[in-house]
N, C-alpha and C positions, 0 to 999 in steps of 0.2 A: 504493499500500501503507500504509494509515493504522492503527495501532497505537497504544493509548491505555496512557499511562504504567501506569493501575492494571492494566491485562493484563500490563506486561512486570514489574512487579514484584511479581504473581503466579509469573510462570514463574521468578523467582530473579533477576533482572537488577537491578543497582544504578545506576539513575538519573542519579546524578553521572557514573559511569564510560562510561554509553553516551552522554551528552551531549560530555562532551569527548572520546570517540574519533570523534562525529561532527563536531567542531571541527575536531581534527587531520585528518580526512579531507581536509574542504573545504580546507583551508591547503596541502593537498599538491596537490590537485585545481588549486588557483589558481596555483602553481608550476608547475604544467607546462603550465597554458592560455597562459601569458605568456612560455613559453617557457626560463625559467631553471632546468629539470628535464626531463632526458630521459626517456624512457618508460622505459626500463631501471631507470634509479634510481625510477620512480613506484612500479613491481612490484617492486622490492626492498621499497623503504620499506613499502609495503603488505602483501605476503605474507609474504617471506622472516622479515623482521623481527619477524611478527606484533603490528604495533603494530594493527592496526585490522582489524575483523572486514570480510570482501570485501564482504559484505551492502550496507552501509553505505557502504562507497567507491562501488559500483556507484548507490546512490539519489541520490550528492551529484556524482558528476561528469557533468556534461551539458553539451551544445553549447547554444547560442544558438539560438532559436527564436521563432518569431513567430506571429500567430495572425491569418489572411490571410480578407476576405470575397471568394469566389471563385463567381458566379453566384449569388448570394443564400447560400450554405450557408457557414459557418467551417470554416478548415483552421487545423491547428497543421502547423506545417513547420518544417523544418531543413534545412541546405545539404544539397545532393546527394542528399535524400528523393525517391522515386519517388510521383507520386500519380494517382490516377483521379478525376478533377472531372468535374461537367457539361460537355456538349460546349460546346466553345471554336471560335469561326473562327479558322482557319490549316489551316497544312500541317504533315507532318512536319518538322522541322528548325528552325521557325520561332520565333524569340523570342518571349515574352509578358511582361508586364509588369503585376504587381498594385499600385496607389498605395493601396484599401482596406485598410490595414494596422491592425489594430484594439489590439493589445500585442505588445511586444517584451521580452525577457529576455536579456540579455548575461551572465549568469552573476551578475554583482555590482549591475546596474543595471536597472531594471523601469519602462518607461515605457507609459502608456496613453494614450486617447484622443486631444486635439490635441497631447501632447508629443512624440507619435509622427512620426518623419519620415524613415522610412526606408521603401524599395521592395522588393519581392521582383520576382526574375526567375526567369523559368523556360524551359527548350526545351522543346518539343512532342513528344513521341516518337513517338506514334500515334495513331489513333482505335479503340474498343474496342466493341463491343455489349455490353449488358448481359443478365441471363437474362431469358428470355421469362415475361413476365406476362399472364395470361388471365383474360381478364372474362366470364364465363360468367351467362348469365340464363335463366333457364326459367320458364313456370308451368305448374304442374301441369297434367293433363286438357284442354288446351287445343292445344298440339300448336307452343306456341311455346317455339322455343330459338335464342338469339343467341349466338355466339361471335366476340369480337372481342379479338386478342391483340399486344402491341407487344413490342419490346426497345428499352431507354432507351440510345442514343449516349454513352459516355464519353469524355474526351480522356485521354490518360495523358502526364503531365508530369513533369517531373523538373527541382527545384528547382537553381538554378545561383548564386543569389547572394540575400544580404540585406543592401541596403546604403541 
């Protein structure tokens, strides 16, 4: 969600107040991530005291994520996330490790390219077939008709660790 400053001013928001609220939200969220603040205190400071708009609290509060290349496609993953990726070799219950990590964000540090030294570990949950895709070819007035179809295989994985 991207909103320009000009549009916010037209709606009657003061940009200085708005940016102060975002900074305050980020500080409270960082204290929660470091463990110096309990979840109850976090929600009390955000909502009960009416210091910060909950919309901006949800925008700024995020977990560590990574962008990984799996079977030629890029996926944004977080710990505990379920994904459907192109077919991977392995059975249900096997663990898979992805070393081709393109970008990582740990809240305060962002690393890309050769700076990334993390690996993403995932567990294979099962295999799923995708929707049916039909390729139908026909030449009119000739009696030529071909119907080919397939269902792509996907692997259901759950990201267990980004380390």
